[in-house]
N, C-alpha and C positions, 0 to 999 in steps of 0.2 A: 499616633505620631511617636516616633522614637523620642527619648527623653533629651536628647542633644539637639532635635530638631526642635522641640518645644523651649528648650532654654535659649537656644539662639533668638526664636521667635518672642519670646519672653523678653529678653534683653533688647533687641531692636525695638518691639514695641514702646519699653520703658524710655528709650531715647528719644522716640519719636512724639511720645506724648509729652515730654518734658520740653521740647523745642516747641510744640502745639502752644503750651501752658506759656513759655516766655513770649510767645509772640502775641499772646491776648492782653499783656498789661500794656497800661498805656505810657505814653514817654513825653517830658516835656520837651523834647525836640521833635515831637510829631508836627509838620508840616501840613498835613492834611491831603497832601498830593495824590493821594493813592497808594495802589500793593508795587510802588515800583522799587522801593527799597530792599534789600539785601537783609534775611533775619538770620542772625546768627544761630549755629547747630550746636547744642552743648557738646564738647568732649573734641571739637575739631580745632580749636586754636584761633585761626583767622578765618576759618573756613565759613562759607555762607550758602545759604540757600539758593543764592543765584548762581552759584557754582554748579548746582544741579544739571542746568543744560550742557556743561562744558562734560561734567562727569558721563551722563547719557551719550554725548558725543564719543568719547574716549572710552567708556568701558562697555557700553553696550553694543556699540558698532563693532566691536570686535566680533562679534556672532550674528548681528541683525542689521537689517538697514534701518535708516531713520523711519520711513513711511512704516514699516511695523510696529515701530515702538509708538509713534505717533497716531494710529489707528487704535491702539489699545486704550480702552478706556476702564480704570479700575479705580476705587476709593483707596484711601492710604493704605489698610490692612490687605487689599488686593495687591497693592505695588509692591509691600512688604515681604508676603509670601511668594510673592513670582521672584523676587531679587533674592531670597533667602535660598529659594530652590536653583536659581543659576550657580550660587556661589556652591552650595552642597552637594549636588548633581551634577552640575557640568564643569565645574573647576572654575567658575569665573574669580577673577583675582580682583577683590572689591573690599576695604574695609568696611568695620561697621559703620564709621562715621560718613563714609562714601555711600555706603547703603542706606544710611537715612538721609541723606541730602539728596538721593536721586528719587527715594520713594516720596519724600514732600514735594520734591520739584514737578514729578510727575502727575500727584494726585490733585494738585494744585493749577495745573495749567488749563 
């Protein structure tokens, strides 16, 4: 793996681990209604994981149909790797924050 690719993968992994750990904390406003609430993604301002579906539709469908994306089953690392490859090798225009939100959304659906 090239050092630039490895560095990008490490940055994405760190952001995603941070997001996962933040989601594990308890909240005094937790109503116990299930996983329907959006989880904030670090470094995205107002962005939330709930935006992952919209990002998949706007970013991924530039090259793929939704059926192809829906048929793919990968864990978080698998999606991180795939999204990083799409950006680096195929020129997909996706910010690191959007990459994190998409990977979290796709790995948790």
